[in-house]
C-alpha positions, 0 to 999 in steps of 0.5 A: 248283023254290021248294021244291027250293031251300028243301029244299037250303038247309035240308040244307046248313044241317044237313050243315055243324051236323054236321060243326062238332059233330065237329070240335068233339069230336075237339078235345076228347077231345085236349085232354082227354088232354093234361090227364090227363097232363100235362107235368111234371119230375120230380128223383129216383133211379132205382130198378129191381127186375128189368124193373121200373124206378121214379123215387123223387122228391127232392121227394115221396120218392114212387115214380113206375113210368116205363110206357116203361123203356128209358128209363132204361135204364143209369141204374139208381141215378142222380141224374137229372131228367127230362122225363115226362108224369104219369099221377098216377091210377096213380102212372105216368111216361112219359119223354120226355127225361133228364138226368143230375145231380150224383151228389152229390145222390144219397142 
């Protein structure tokens, strides 16, 4: 009986440690994705070439491809500020919100 209690205690400790390790790994994956695509505000002009929509930023004159072009539909040629997740390694953004800016600021 004493041996069974020791075995049960050891098994519960091992299972608890295994469960904790799994929870930690899921949290790290979520943080890695957030770190890979930080949320930033970008001011620029919306440019359309066929079905492809991009934003040319004011600060860097860099063109960012928009992965969800429906978010900027109707803003082609306008000067806007977007809040977007930035994928710098792919030169892409995922637009979360858009705000029109004064046209006198556009080039």
